[in-house]
N, C-alpha and C positions, 0 to 999 in steps of 0.2 A: 460444431468445435472448434475448444479458442486454442491458441499459443501466446503465450506470453515471451515479450525481449527485456532486459535493463542494457542500453543501449546506447551509453551517452559518451562515447569515445568516438565510434564510427558509428553511421547508417547502417541502416538492419538492408541487406542483401535479397536481394532478386534470388539470391540458392533460397533463403527461406520462407518464402509463400512459394514458393515451389514444392519443397516438401511437407508441407500441406496440404496444396490442393493434390498430393497424391494420395494424403491421407484421406483428405477429403474423399475422396474419388470409391477409392477401396472401398472404405468405408460408407460408401453411399450417402455420403449426412449430404441435405442441403444446403447448407453453406460453413461458412467458416471467417473466423475473426483472430488478425495476427495485432496483438495490444505492447505497446515501446514505449516504454521511457522516451524513448528516442525522435526521430526522425524514419523516415525510407528511403531509399533512393531512389531516384525515378527509372531505372529497367524491371522494380519492385512493383512500386504505382501504376506503371506502363502493363505489366505484365499480370496482374486484379483487377485489371481494367476488364467491364466483361464476363469476370464470370461471380463468381456469388464467395466474392471475400472481402469481406471489408477489414481496411485496414484504419489501427488507432495513436494513432501519435501521440508522442507524451500531452505537446500543447490541449489538442482538440482532449485528449484523456481529463485533463489537468480541468479544462472548462469543463467538463459535463460534469469532471465531482461535483464542480463550486455552483453550479447553476442546481443540482440538485439538496446539495446540502442546505439544511436552515445555518444562515448562519451563528446563531448562538447557540445550536445544537452544542455536545459537550458529549465523548465516547464515553460510553456505558463503563461506573465503575460498581464490581461485585465486589472489591472489600467493604470492612467497615468504617465508618465516617464517625469522623471523632470532634472536636470542639475543636481543636491544636492547629493552630497556624504557619501556615510554610513561611518558614527564615529567611526564603526571595522571595516574594513576594503575595507574599500572608495569605492566600487560601486556605481554606481549606485542605483538612492533613488527612490520606484513608490509612487505615493498618493492612501492613501488606504484610508477606514472606519473603525472601528472599531465597534468587532456584539457581545461581552457585556462585564461586565464589568463596572466600574464607566464612563469609555468613551465611551459605546456601542453610536453609531450614529455621533462618531464623528469623525475628517478626522485626520489622522498623516502619517506622509511616512517611510514606511519605507524598509531594505533592497533586493535588487534583486534578493539575493541567499537567502531568506529563504526560508528554516527553516533551514540550515547551520548556517547563521550571523543571528544576530537577532538584530543588530541594529536600532534603532528608532528616530525621530528626528520629534519637533512638526509640525502640519501645522499651519503658523499665515498665514493670510488673509492680 
């Protein structure tokens, strides 16, 4: 079982870990993970000790991701590529379709480095 928490303002309390442990026992699961972008309280860590519950805090999560992802990899882009350069960073642009806003359904060129670069150009037929 896995439970994820986005807690940056405060630490994940012991109650979250206790609740997941209760579900783990009720479902007869072999183990559980609690993953957070923040940190756990000392009580939460103490409760998890000796139980098959692994606590993964934000620092461990980021370290694990960085350690397993090749530095040169880029996210896969399923849109049609073009020979158009980004006006912001000069990278290749990708033909995309707007999903929301006033331009929903319309096509445009977006930077292949999105979300690091948010350069766009209009698509003209």
